C-alpha positions in Angstrom: -3.3 7.5 -46.1 -6.1 7.9 -43.7 -9.6 6.4 -43.6 -12.0 8.3 -45.9 -13.9 11.2 -44.3 -16.5 11.7 -46.9 -17.2 15.4 -46.2 -13.5 16.4 -46.3 -13.1 14.5 -49.6 -16.2 16.0 -51.1 -15.2 19.5 -50.0 -11.8 19.2 -51.7 -13.2 17.8 -54.9 -15.8 20.5 -55.1 -13.1 23.1 -55.1 -12.2 21.8 -58.6 -15.7 22.1 -60.0 -15.6 23.9 -63.4 -11.8 23.3 -63.7 -9.7 20.9 -65.7 -8.5 17.9 -63.7 -6.2 15.0 -64.6 -7.1 11.4 -63.7 -5.2 8.3 -62.9 -7.2 5.1 -62.3 -5.6 1.8 -61.4 -7.3 -1.5 -60.7 -5.2 -4.4 -59.5 -4.8 -6.8 -61.1 -6.1 -5.5 -64.4 -4.9 -2.2 -65.7 -4.7 1.6 -65.4 -5.6 4.8 -67.2 -3.3 7.8 -66.8 -3.5 11.5 -67.6 -7.1 11.6 -68.6 -8.0 15.3 -68.8 -11.6 16.6 -68.3 -13.5 19.5 -66.8 -15.1 18.4 -63.5 -18.7 19.3 -63.4 -20.1 17.4 -60.4 -18.9 14.9 -57.7 -20.6 12.5 -55.4 -19.1 10.5 -52.5 -21.4 7.8 -51.2 -21.0 5.1 -48.5 -20.2 4.4 -44.9 -17.0 2.3 -44.4 -16.5 1.5 -48.1 -17.1 4.4 -50.4 -18.1 5.0 -54.0 -16.8 8.1 -55.8 -18.6 9.4 -58.9 -16.9 12.2 -61.0 -19.1 13.8 -63.6 -17.1 15.6 -66.3 -17.5 17.8 -69.3 -21.1 19.0 -68.5 -22.3 15.4 -67.7 -21.0 14.0 -71.0 -18.9 11.4 -69.1 -18.6 9.8 -65.7 -16.1 7.9 -63.7 -17.3 5.6 -60.9 -15.0 3.7 -58.6 -16.3 1.7 -55.7 -14.8 -0.1 -52.6 -12.6 2.8 -51.7 -11.5 3.1 -48.1 -8.5 5.5 -47.7 -7.6 8.9 -48.9 -4.7 11.4 -49.0 -5.5 15.1 -49.8 -3.0 17.8 -50.7 -3.3 21.1 -52.5 -2.9 19.7 -56.0 -3.6 16.0 -55.5 -6.3 13.7 -54.1 -5.5 10.0 -53.8 -8.3 7.6 -53.0 -7.6 3.9 -52.5 -9.3 0.6 -51.6 -7.8 -2.6 -50.3 -8.8 -6.2 -50.8 -9.7 -8.7 -48.0 -5.9 -9.3 -47.3 -5.0 -5.6 -47.2 -3.5 -5.5 -50.7 -4.0 -2.4 -52.8 -6.9 -3.2 -55.1 -7.8 0.1 -56.7 -6.7 3.7 -56.8 -8.2 6.9 -58.1 -6.0 9.9 -58.3 -7.3 13.4 -59.2 -4.9 16.2 -59.8 -5.0 19.8 -60.9 -1.7 19.2 -62.9 -0.7 16.5 -65.4 0.9 13.3 -64.0 4.5 12.4 -64.9 4.5 9.6 -67.4 
């Protein structure tokens, strides 16, 4: 994981516009959602040191918004974006994939 570079993150996510993506969202403590499938129609990355990511899906019929994100990992088929709390514990993760996640 590296600190978020907003333009690199935005460029990668924009490659998937108009295609099906799979989502994994985890908030600690609290819960998670895995293997949500949708068509990505727009994406926004906002912030400076702590970022907000907005994913608009299915022709603006639904939206995912995750804030306080600080780090990312980008590969060909997977983007992982995470945020850490005030004592450096993993607090939230948003994973976007071009393929379904293993259950």
